[in-house]
C-alpha positions in Angstrom: -21.0 -72.7 52.2 -18.3 -72.5 49.6 -18.9 -70.3 46.6 -21.7 -68.3 48.1 -21.4 -64.5 47.9 -18.4 -64.8 45.5 -17.9 -62.5 42.5 -20.3 -62.8 39.6 -18.9 -64.2 36.4 -17.6 -61.9 33.7 -19.9 -60.9 30.8 -19.5 -63.3 27.9 -17.8 -61.9 24.8 -18.0 -63.6 21.4 -17.8 -62.8 17.8 -16.7 -63.7 14.3 -13.5 -62.8 12.4 -13.8 -62.2 8.7 -11.0 -61.5 6.2 -12.0 -60.5 2.6 -15.5 -61.6 3.6 -14.5 -65.1 4.6 -14.4 -66.6 8.1 -10.9 -67.0 9.5 -10.2 -70.3 11.2 -7.4 -70.7 13.8 -6.8 -67.0 14.5 -5.9 -65.8 18.0 -8.1 -62.8 19.0 -6.7 -60.7 21.9 -8.6 -57.9 23.7 -6.2 -55.8 25.8 -7.5 -53.0 28.1 -5.8 -49.7 28.8 -4.7 -51.1 32.2 -3.2 -54.2 30.7 -5.9 -56.8 31.3 -6.0 -59.4 28.5 -8.8 -61.7 27.3 -8.1 -64.2 24.5 -10.0 -66.6 22.2 -9.3 -68.7 19.1 -11.5 -68.9 16.1 -13.2 -72.1 15.0 -13.8 -73.3 11.5 -16.7 -70.7 11.1 -14.4 -67.9 12.3 -16.2 -67.7 15.6 -14.5 -67.1 19.0 -15.4 -66.7 22.7 -13.1 -64.8 25.0 -11.6 -66.0 28.3 -9.7 -64.0 30.9 -7.3 -66.3 32.6 -9.3 -69.4 33.3 -12.6 -67.6 33.5 -14.9 -67.3 30.5 -15.7 -63.7 29.4 -14.0 -60.3 29.8 -14.4 -57.4 32.2 -16.5 -54.5 30.9 -14.4 -51.6 29.4 -12.7 -50.4 26.3 -10.2 -52.7 24.5 -7.6 -52.6 21.8 -8.0 -55.7 19.7 -5.4 -57.8 17.9 -6.0 -60.7 15.5 -3.2 -62.9 14.4 -2.8 -66.1 12.4 0.6 -67.5 11.4 1.1 -70.4 9.0 3.0 -73.4 10.1 6.5 -73.6 8.6 8.0 -76.9 7.6 10.8 -77.9 9.9 9.5 -75.7 12.8 9.2 -77.2 16.2 5.9 -79.0 16.6 5.4 -79.4 12.9 5.0 -83.0 11.7 8.3 -84.4 10.5 10.5 -81.7 12.3 13.3 -82.8 14.5 13.9 -79.9 17.0 17.1 -81.4 18.2 18.6 -81.5 14.7 17.4 -77.9 14.0 19.1 -76.7 17.2 22.4 -78.5 16.4 22.4 -76.8 12.9 21.7 -73.4 14.4 24.5 -73.8 17.0 27.1 -74.6 14.4 25.9 -71.8 12.2 24.5 -74.0 9.5 20.9 -73.2 9.9 18.4 -70.7 11.2 15.1 -70.9 13.0 12.3 -70.9 10.4 9.9 -68.1 10.7 6.1 -68.4 10.6 4.4 -66.2 8.0 1.4 -63.9 8.8 -1.7 -65.1 7.0 -3.5 -61.8 8.0 -2.4 -58.2 7.6 0.3 -57.5 10.2 -1.4 -54.2 11.2 -3.8 -56.4 13.3 -1.2 -58.6 14.9 -0.3 -56.5 18.0 -3.3 -55.2 19.9 -1.6 -51.9 21.0 -0.8 -51.1 17.4 -4.0 -52.4 15.8 -6.6 -50.0 14.5 -9.3 -52.2 16.1 -11.1 -51.1 19.3 -14.2 -52.5 21.0 -16.2 -51.7 24.1 -17.2 -54.7 26.2 -20.5 -54.1 28.0 -21.7 -55.6 31.3 -24.7 -56.7 29.3 -23.5 -59.9 27.5 -26.2 -59.5 24.8 -24.3 -56.5 23.5 -20.9 -58.4 23.3 -21.2 -60.2 20.0 -18.7 -58.6 17.6 -18.0 -59.0 13.9 -14.4 -58.2 13.3 -13.9 -57.5 9.6 -10.2 -57.3 8.5 -9.0 -55.7 5.3 -5.6 -55.2 3.6 
């Protein structure tokens, strides 16, 4: 019987990201454990996220450093409407252009989990894993 006796699922982890009291849409939330495990989610239009570890929903119990990042789209960047990546690369190769950089829409101190001041404890009890992440300048 396939699937019997396999490992239980991970505890679910969800939450809301707020910046200046407002929900943040389209931010990437990363939980990184001391041993390097990473669980990631993206906020919806209400600032809500759910974490996944690899392809599995949830995150293993333990202490995590947390990063939250959102970068604005830059006109002319690859993947942005109207951009021609081939033309951009040609200009860069002949020294007549540079790769546009995305701007942080949230304070940079939260961008890298290992440098962020945010830490959270994920419990094996999913009912305790609903976090409100309030960001400030």
